[in-house]
C-alpha positions in Angstrom: -90.9 127.6 -94.4 -89.7 128.6 -91.0 -90.7 125.3 -89.5 -88.6 123.5 -92.2 -85.6 125.7 -91.4 -85.9 124.7 -87.8 -86.1 121.1 -88.5 -82.9 121.2 -90.7 -80.8 122.6 -87.8 -78.6 120.3 -85.9 -79.5 119.8 -82.3 -77.2 121.6 -79.8 -74.2 119.5 -78.6 -73.9 118.9 -75.0 -70.9 120.3 -73.4 -68.2 118.0 -72.1 -67.0 118.2 -68.5 -63.8 119.6 -69.6 -65.7 122.4 -71.4 -67.7 123.1 -68.3 -64.6 123.2 -66.1 -62.9 125.6 -68.6 -66.0 127.8 -68.4 -65.8 128.0 -64.7 -62.1 128.7 -64.6 -62.4 131.4 -67.3 -64.4 133.4 -64.6 -61.3 133.7 -62.5 -63.3 134.6 -59.4 -67.0 134.4 -58.9 -69.7 133.4 -56.4 -72.2 130.5 -57.0 -74.8 132.5 -58.7 -72.4 134.2 -61.1 -70.9 130.7 -62.0 -74.4 129.2 -62.4 -75.5 131.9 -64.9 -72.1 132.2 -66.7 -71.5 128.5 -67.1 -75.2 127.8 -67.7 -75.7 125.1 -65.2 -78.2 124.1 -62.5 -77.5 124.4 -58.8 -77.0 120.5 -58.5 -74.5 120.6 -61.4 -72.7 123.6 -59.9 -72.1 121.7 -56.5 -70.9 118.7 -58.4 -68.3 120.6 -60.4 -67.2 122.9 -57.4 -66.7 119.9 -55.2 -64.5 118.1 -57.8 -62.5 121.4 -58.6 -61.9 122.0 -54.9 -60.6 118.5 -54.4 -58.3 118.8 -57.5 -57.2 122.2 -56.2 -58.4 124.0 -59.5 -60.2 126.5 -57.4 -60.0 127.9 -53.9 -63.1 128.8 -51.7 -62.6 132.2 -50.0 -64.8 134.5 -47.8 -65.0 138.1 -48.9 -65.1 141.0 -46.4 -68.9 141.1 -46.6 -69.1 137.3 -45.8 -69.8 136.1 -49.3 -68.2 133.0 -50.5 -66.3 133.2 -53.8 -64.4 130.6 -55.8 -61.1 131.7 -57.3 -59.0 129.9 -59.9 -55.7 128.7 -58.6 -52.4 128.6 -60.5 -53.0 124.9 -61.2 -56.5 125.7 -62.5 -55.1 128.6 -64.7 -52.5 126.1 -66.2 -55.2 123.6 -66.9 -57.2 126.3 -68.7 -54.3 127.2 -70.8 -53.8 123.5 -71.7 -57.5 123.1 -72.6 -57.4 126.2 -74.7 -54.2 124.9 -76.5 -55.8 121.6 -77.2 -58.9 123.2 -78.6 -56.8 125.5 -80.8 -55.0 122.4 -82.2 -58.3 120.5 -82.8 -59.7 123.7 -84.5 -56.6 123.9 -86.7 -55.7 127.4 -85.3 -52.6 126.5 -83.4 -49.2 127.5 -85.0 -47.3 124.5 -86.6 -44.5 125.0 -84.0 -46.9 123.9 -81.3 -47.4 120.5 -83.0 -43.7 119.8 -82.7 -43.4 120.7 -79.0 -44.2 117.2 -78.1 -42.2 115.2 -80.5 -40.2 113.0 -78.1 -41.3 110.8 -75.1 -38.7 112.7 -73.0 -40.5 116.1 -73.8 -43.8 114.5 -72.7 -42.3 113.0 -69.5 -40.8 116.5 -68.6 -44.2 118.2 -69.1 -45.9 115.6 -66.9 -43.4 116.2 -64.0 -43.6 119.9 -64.1 -47.5 119.9 -63.6 
């Protein structure tokens, strides 16, 4: 019976790049090992994402007093994380109705794009 229950479970869905970036940004500040474990990724994946996030200025690379490298979410990264969370809330049906009407006009959308 246990085998049958296991077969009926849906396979785990792979995370999107956006979800992985959000997981990294949620840490705020962390070293490579912390990021790898918290975001559940390999060393190769970590370098790929950190390189992209550094180029996009979503995180900064900093040296601590004891010569350890940490990555810290930038203001741009924090804004992106808020946007990702908002979109996820909308898709999950958890966002307030007012949020749906925030982007009613093309002008509002254009203003949002220029403020980022």
